[in-house]
C-alpha positions in Angstrom: 190.7 157.5 111.9 189.5 156.5 115.1 185.9 156.8 114.0 186.5 155.0 110.8 188.1 152.0 112.8 184.7 152.0 115.7 182.7 151.8 112.3 184.5 149.0 110.8 184.4 147.5 114.2 180.5 148.1 115.1 180.1 146.7 111.7 182.0 143.1 111.2 180.4 142.9 114.9 176.8 143.3 113.6 177.0 141.5 110.2 178.6 138.3 112.4 176.7 138.0 114.9 173.2 138.8 112.9 174.3 136.3 110.0 175.1 134.0 112.7 171.6 134.4 114.0 170.2 134.0 111.2 171.6 131.1 110.1 171.6 129.2 113.1 167.2 130.4 113.3 166.8 128.8 109.6 168.3 125.8 110.8 166.4 124.9 114.1 163.2 125.9 112.4 163.6 123.2 109.4 164.9 121.1 112.0 161.5 121.7 114.1 159.4 121.3 110.7 160.9 118.1 109.8 160.1 116.6 113.0 157.1 117.9 113.6 156.1 115.8 110.9 155.2 118.3 108.0 156.6 117.4 104.5 159.0 119.5 102.6 160.5 117.9 99.7 163.8 115.9 100.0 165.7 118.2 98.4 164.4 121.6 99.9 165.1 119.9 103.0 168.8 119.0 102.1 169.5 122.7 100.4 168.0 124.3 104.0 170.0 122.6 106.1 173.4 122.6 103.8 173.2 126.6 103.2 172.1 127.2 106.7 174.9 125.2 108.1 177.7 126.0 105.5 176.8 129.7 106.1 177.4 129.0 110.0 180.7 127.6 109.4 182.1 130.6 106.9 180.7 133.1 109.7 182.7 131.1 112.5 185.7 130.5 110.4 186.8 133.9 108.5 183.8 136.0 110.2 185.0 135.9 113.8 188.5 136.1 113.1 188.2 139.1 110.7 185.6 140.9 114.2 188.5 140.3 116.0 191.0 141.5 114.0 188.8 144.8 113.6 189.0 144.7 117.6 192.9 145.0 117.2 193.6 141.1 118.5 195.3 140.2 115.7 197.3 136.9 117.1 194.8 135.5 119.1 194.4 131.9 118.0 197.6 129.8 118.6 199.2 127.3 115.6 196.6 125.0 116.2 193.6 127.2 116.4 195.1 128.5 113.5 195.2 125.8 111.2 191.8 124.8 112.5 189.9 128.0 111.5 191.8 127.9 107.8 190.9 124.0 107.6 187.0 125.0 108.9 187.1 127.6 106.1 188.5 125.5 103.3 185.3 122.7 104.1 183.0 125.7 104.1 184.6 126.4 100.4 184.2 122.9 99.2 180.4 122.6 100.8 179.8 125.9 98.7 180.9 124.4 95.4 178.3 121.0 96.4 175.3 123.0 96.9 176.2 125.3 93.8 175.7 121.8 92.0 173.2 120.5 94.3 171.1 123.6 93.6 171.6 123.9 89.7 171.0 120.1 89.0 168.0 120.4 90.6 167.1 123.1 88.8 167.8 121.7 85.3 165.5 118.7 85.9 162.8 120.9 87.2 163.2 122.9 83.9 163.6 119.7 82.0 160.4 118.3 83.3 158.6 121.6 82.7 159.7 121.5 78.9 158.8 117.8 78.4 155.2 118.5 79.9 154.9 121.1 77.2 155.6 119.0 74.0 
């Protein structure tokens, strides 16, 4: 049982750490690309920033508390901290839904332009 708990702790810690680093790297990379003058389509810029920001928000609001609980710190947040983490997670869920709508709408526009060019 102790070995399984240690494996779970390492898994949560590595998943949260690698995920946060990866999303932050993508966010910084596209921000640098934007400020150096390279041209991206505006929808690509919006989707990439939303994707990286929302994923970081989900990792901060869900990944860190689960990692802390895996290490045995169950009640490490006070009332305000718990409400803040819950609020951030709900905001991240809403942004994920908005992002899904934006990506779907953009894909539908691309598909309709492709079909209209063949007619």
